[in-house]
C-alpha positions in Angstrom: 126.8 -6.6 -6.0 124.8 -8.9 -8.2 126.0 -9.0 -11.8 124.2 -10.3 -14.8 126.7 -12.0 -17.0 126.7 -13.1 -20.6 128.8 -16.3 -21.3 130.2 -16.6 -24.8 131.4 -20.0 -25.9 131.6 -22.8 -28.5 128.6 -25.0 -27.6 129.3 -28.2 -29.5 132.8 -28.8 -28.4 132.8 -27.4 -24.9 129.3 -27.7 -23.5 130.2 -30.1 -20.7 133.2 -27.8 -19.6 130.9 -24.8 -19.9 128.3 -26.4 -17.6 130.8 -26.8 -14.9 131.8 -23.1 -15.0 128.2 -21.8 -15.3 127.0 -24.1 -12.5 129.7 -22.8 -10.2 128.5 -19.3 -10.9 124.7 -19.6 -10.7 124.8 -21.3 -7.3 126.5 -18.3 -5.8 124.3 -15.5 -4.2 126.5 -12.7 -5.6 125.9 -13.4 -9.3 123.4 -14.4 -11.9 123.9 -15.7 -15.3 121.8 -15.6 -18.4 119.7 -18.8 -18.8 121.6 -21.6 -20.3 120.5 -22.4 -23.8 120.9 -25.7 -25.5 121.4 -26.5 -29.2 117.6 -26.7 -29.8 117.2 -23.1 -28.5 120.0 -22.0 -30.8 118.4 -23.7 -33.8 115.1 -22.1 -33.0 116.8 -18.7 -32.8 118.1 -19.2 -36.4 114.5 -19.6 -37.6 113.1 -16.5 -35.8 112.8 -13.1 -37.4 116.2 -11.5 -37.1 117.8 -14.8 -36.3 120.8 -15.4 -34.2 121.9 -11.7 -34.2 118.7 -10.6 -32.5 118.9 -13.6 -30.1 122.4 -12.4 -29.1 121.2 -8.9 -28.6 118.4 -10.2 -26.3 120.9 -12.2 -24.3 123.3 -9.2 -23.9 120.5 -6.9 -22.8 120.8 -6.1 -19.1 124.2 -7.7 -18.6 127.2 -5.8 -17.4 130.0 -8.3 -18.3 130.7 -10.8 -21.0 132.8 -13.8 -20.1 134.4 -15.5 -23.1 135.0 -19.2 -22.2 137.4 -20.5 -24.7 138.8 -23.9 -25.6 140.6 -25.5 -28.5 138.3 -24.2 -31.3 136.5 -21.2 -29.9 138.7 -18.7 -31.7 137.2 -19.7 -35.1 133.6 -19.5 -34.1 131.9 -16.5 -35.9 129.2 -16.0 -33.4 131.6 -15.9 -30.5 133.6 -13.2 -32.4 130.4 -11.3 -33.0 129.5 -11.5 -29.3 132.9 -10.1 -28.4 132.5 -7.3 -30.9 129.0 -6.4 -29.7 130.1 -6.5 -26.0 132.9 -4.0 -26.8 130.4 -1.8 -28.7 128.0 -1.9 -25.8 130.8 -1.1 -23.4 130.3 -4.3 -21.4 133.1 -5.5 -19.1 134.9 -8.3 -20.9 137.2 -11.1 -19.7 138.3 -14.4 -21.1 138.7 -17.7 -19.3 140.7 -20.6 -20.8 138.7 -23.8 -20.1 140.8 -26.4 -21.9 142.1 -27.9 -18.6 138.6 -28.5 -17.2 137.9 -32.3 -17.4 135.1 -33.1 -19.7 133.4 -36.1 -18.1 133.5 -38.0 -21.4 136.7 -36.7 -23.0 139.0 -35.4 -20.3 141.0 -32.3 -20.8 141.5 -30.7 -24.3 144.3 -29.1 -26.2 144.7 -25.3 -25.7 143.2 -22.9 -28.1 143.9 -19.4 -29.2 142.3 -16.6 -27.2 139.4 -15.2 -29.2 140.1 -11.7 -27.7 143.2 -11.6 -29.9 141.0 -11.5 -33.0 139.9 -7.9 -32.3 142.0 -4.8 -32.0 141.6 -1.0 -31.6 144.0 1.8 -32.3 145.7 3.3 -29.3 148.2 6.1 -30.0 148.3 5.0 -33.6 149.1 1.4 -32.8 146.8 -1.6 -33.1 146.3 -3.2 -29.7 144.5 -6.5 -29.5 141.7 -7.1 -26.9 143.7 -9.8 -25.2 146.2 -7.0 -24.2 143.3 -4.8 -23.0 141.1 -7.3 -21.2 142.2 -9.9 -18.6 142.5 -13.6 -19.4 142.5 -16.3 -16.8 142.9 -20.1 -16.8 140.0 -21.8 -15.0 142.1 -24.5 -13.4 145.4 -22.8 -12.8 143.9 -19.6 -11.5 141.2 -21.3 -9.4 138.2 -20.0 -11.3 135.7 -21.6 -8.9 137.0 -19.4 -6.1 138.1 -16.3 -8.1 135.5 -15.9 -10.9 133.3 -13.5 -8.9 136.2 -11.2 -8.3 137.3 -11.4 -12.0 133.7 -10.5 -13.1 133.5 -7.6 -10.6 136.9 -6.2 -11.7 135.8 -6.4 -15.4 132.6 -4.6 -14.6 134.4 -1.8 -12.7 137.0 -1.4 -15.4 134.1 -0.8 -17.9 132.5 1.7 -15.5 129.6 -0.5 -14.6 
């Protein structure tokens, strides 16, 4: 089944790693991704009425899964955290993929970062449970993301009832 996917990530630090992941996804017949936006599009979104928040809502519309691609500094990015929160509120499937081991053509691999899903939690049976305990997390290199990402996305969609 074709899935429309929203990718959440830290653009400035990880864009070349992100492009490798996204390119592996968009060339496959079983999935489609939201268009890839560059820094200029993001800057333009800041100037529009409603700004970045409305831009994010537009990008999430019609998607069934949010894939959080995280590297060394993604955890501290406010818009990534917002995208995770909105994806949860909109009952999207959610998963995280650690990309720090993907070789950036200019900088090589990176240091690992904290999973942004661990920022958010919900109460279950009176106990705070972080999203990284609820939603699956994978490592792109170790878990063979190129081969397995379609199955990860499908599983996240099904877990969300989509």
